N, C-alpha and C positions, 0 to 999 in steps of 0.2 A: 310377554311379547314386547310391550313398549320399551322395557329396559333393554331387551336384546337389540331392538332397532336403534335405540339411542347409542348403544355401544358400537354397533356396526357403523353408524354414521360417523361416530368419533374416530374410529379406526381409519375409515376411508378418508376423512378430512385430514387426519394427521399424515397419512401416506401421501396425499396429494400435495400438502404443504411442503413436506420435507423432500419429496423426490420429483414431483411433477412441476410444482410452481417454482421451486428454487432448490434444485439438486445440489448437493455439496460439490464445490469446485475442487478439482485436483490439480495435477500438473498440466500446464499449458505449454505444449512443446512447439517451438517455432525454430526456424533456421537463424534467428537473429544473433544468438550468442556465437555461432560459428562464423557469421558474416562480420560481426564487429566484436572480436574477442578482447579480453583483458590479458595483459602479460602475466605469466605465472610468477615472474620475478618482481612484479610491482609491489612496493612496500605498502603495508596497511596504512590507511589514513589515521590521523590523530583526532581525538575527541574535541580538541580546541580549534580544529581547522574547519574551514568552510567546506561544504560538499563540493566534490570535484565533478565537473560536467564538461563534456566536449560535444558540442552540437554537430550533428551529422549533415553532410552535404545533400544527400538524396532523401529528404524527409517525406517525400510524397510516395515513396515506394512502400508497398504493403506485402506482408508475409502471412500466409495462412497458418492457423494453429491446427495441428494434427488432430483429426477426429472431431472437429467442430466446424461451425460456419463463421467463425470469427476471423477477422483480419487485423493485423497489428502493424502499425507504421512507426518504426523507431525514430525518435527525435533527437536523442542524445545518449551517449554513454554516461553513466552516473554511478558515483560511489560516495559513501559517507560513513563516518563513525558517529554514533549518537546514543543518547540515553532514551530509553523508552518511557515516555510520559504517560502513555495509555495504550491499551489494545482493545479493539472492539470487533466482534464477529457480526456479519450480516448475512441474511438469507433471502432477501426479496429483491426482485428486479434483475434486469439484464446485467447490471454491474456485479451483483453478487454471484452470478453464474461464472464470472471470470475471476473476480477478486473477492473472496469471502471475508477478508480480514484487513482492517485498517490499523496502522500504527501511527500514533502521534509521537513525533520524535523531536528531541532537542539536542543541540550541539553548542559548542562555545559556552557562553554564559548561561544558556538554558539547559545545561547539563550539570550545573553546580548546585549543591545542596543549599547553600546560603541564599540562592536566588529562588529555587523552587519551593522552599518552605513558606514563602509568602504568596504563592500562586496556586489557585485551585484549577484543576484540569478536568474537562469532561468531553465526551464524544457521543454524538447521536446523529442520525440522518446522514452519515458519511461526512460529518463535519467535526472539527475539533475547536473547542472554545476554552478560553482561560478567563479567570477573574482574580482580581487582587484588590484588597482594601487600600493598599498603598503600593506604588510601583517600586520594586527593588532595583530595576534597571529601566531605561527609557522604553516606552511602548514600541518604538521602531526597532529596538534591539530584540525585544521579545518576538515580534513578527518575523524579523529577518533570521532568527536563529531557532525557529521551530516551525513544524509543519505537520499536517495530517497527510499521510501517504497511503494510497490504495495499493496493496501488495498482491502481486501475481507470482506464483511459484513457477519458475521455468524448468525445473528438474526435480527429481525425487528428493535429493538432499536439501534443496531449498524449501520444499514443502514440509519435510520433517522438522527442520529448524524453525520455520515460521509458526508451526503449531506449538512449539515449546516456548516461544517468546512471551515474557511477562513484564508487567510494569516494573520500572527501575533497572531492568537489564541494560547492559551496555552491549551494543551490537555493531557489526560492520556489515553494510549492504553494498553489493556490487551488482550492477545490472544495467537496464536501459529504460529511459523514459519513453512511453509509447502512447499513441492514440489507438483506440480500439473501435472497431465497427463490426456490424453483422449484415447478413443479407436481407434483413427485414427493415433496414433503414435506421437502425439504432447506432448511436455513436457516443463516444466518451473520450474527452480530450484531456491530455495531461498539461499541467503547468510546466514551464521550463524556467521559472524565475523563483528566487527566494524572497522577493520583495513584494509580491502580489498578495492580496488578501481577499476574502469573500468568495463568491461563487467562481469556480474554475481555478482556484489557487492551489488545489491539491495535486501532488505528483502521482502519476500512475507508474509504478515501478515493476517491470518484469525482472524478477530476481534471478541472477546467475549464481550468486554465492551469498549466503547469509551466515555470519559467524556470531555466536553468543560468547562473549568474553567472560 
């Protein structure tokens, strides 16, 4: 009997953790992509180029996410081509209910083999960190050309592509930088700068399109 009880407790705990505490996030459908669309004829960004961002005028406006109690406030349109420096899944907290996957991304010099061979990348706690015994490029260039980004799938195609992304992939991301809030007082704010570091420096990206090259 004790073994049966232990097994039952384990099953209940596993179910609560995976589905009640932090159910897997799926597609987050909002009207944002229709309100602020990308041109279908827009050329793909280059790996050596800076991320392209256009700040929006009405950044206080919020959009509901279908079937949830979340509100999204788009801050800017956003697109970049980057190398995946790391990918990490998360399942705890309000953030993971919206964005279960972070991608650490590098562009420009931070996408080059000769630079990355001297840098060690790690992710934890929704942060991205790097270490190097000697700096292959100035610290400011590393910070300005890499970032940890919290990814939110805005449609089925984006979700399927996001699940397939692996370290060292080259990807193009198009979407919107968003603030997230819920009706319980929770909030999560995106960075809109490539030069900030530390707490609050991660971008929250609602993905319209994700291409693995």
